[in-house]
C-alpha positions, 0 to 999 in steps of 0.5 A, a space after each residue: 634706316 637704311 635697313 628699313 628703306 631697303 626692306 621697303 624698297 624690295 617690298 614695293 618691288 615685289 608688289 610691282 611685279 606681283 601687280 604686273 603678272 596679275 595685269 596679264 599680257 597684251 592681246 591685240 586682235 587685228 581683223 583685216 576685212 579687205 583680206 579677211 585675216 585675223 593676226 593675233 598678237 601677244 605683248 607685240 609678238 605676232 602669234 596666230 594668222 587664220 582666215 576668217 569670215 566677216 559679214 556679207 553683203 547687207 550684214 557689214 562687220 563694224 569698223 573700229 577699235 574695241 574691248 570685248 565685254 563678254 565671253 560664252 564658250 557654247 553659245 547659240 544665236 536667239 537671232 538667227 535660228 539657233 545657229 551654233 556659235 561656240 567660243 564666242 567672245 563678244 566686242 559690240 553691245 549689238 551682239 557682234 562677236 568673233 566665234 567659231 563657224 562649222 561653215 569652214 569652206 567659206 572661211 576666207 570670204 565675207 559670208 557672216 551676219 556681221 560677226 567674225 567667223 573662225 574655224 572651231 580650233 582657232 576658235 578654242 585657241 583664241 578663248 583660252 588666250 583671252 580667258 586666260 589674260 583677261 578681257 581688259 587686256 584684249 584689243 580688237 581692232 577691224 580695218 579694211 573693207 570686206 571684198 564683193 563677192 565675185 563668180 570667178 577669182 581675180 586674176 593674180 597682181 601684175 598677170 599679163 591679160 591678153 584682150 580679145 582680137 576684135 579689142 586689139 584692133 579697136 586699139 589702133 586708132 589713126 591721127 584723128 582718133 578714129 578706130 583702124 581696122 586692119 582690113 582697111 574697112 569695117 570688122 567682118 563679123 561672121 553672120 550665126 548660121 542657123 539650122 532650121 530644125 527639121 519636123 517629122 511629117 505626120 503621116 495621116 492615115 484615113 480611117 476608112 470604116 468597112 463598108 457593109 456588105 449588103 445582101 438583097 433579100 428577093 421574095 419567093 416569087 410565085 409561080 403562076 400557071 398559064 390561063 387555061 382557055 376557057 373552053 378548057 377549064 374544068 370546073 370539077 364534077 358540078 355539071 352547072 359550071 361545066 360549059 360542056 353541059 
């Protein structure tokens, strides 16, 4: 009986070990939207730390704890013009996934339409890990809130910030809470100096038309002979008209 009991115990232990090995390691994927960072732990030991991009303004990535249910190695978004989503791990029923993105310059800032973006090599490594250990052994936890996009980088925490001189002057107050200025009066603001634009004066040139030169055309005056006295007129050889006859 003791021999049978020992054999049974050995078989049970082997079965439990086999079951434990088939169950796979526990994978915990923690995404901090405030820091735009992902931590991947296997059986409580941190293995990866990667920058991510969660949803930008108007496309928030949900918070909470999820169990991924579907994996696609080569996926294209039907909603966003067939955008490539390599090594996708879907964790919500409405399409949120962890996937690779070729817009690596924007990692570390909120830039997606709600998914969690990774650099393509990191997405491939996570995909292989989850595939090896199983979806049921994987948890996705999302916390925090995506920071708003600003034009400039925020000042480092604890760094001294210098106020403009005018604001420093306003900080000084009398016993009644009124601002006190170093000069004892109102702050002097320099008047802006405006420079009158110089416009080039147009040079007007009167276009005088060439005056036509008129040449007086004088008709040739006829040359009239001096009138002859009647007694001296000559009418030819006709004696009828000759007064001498």
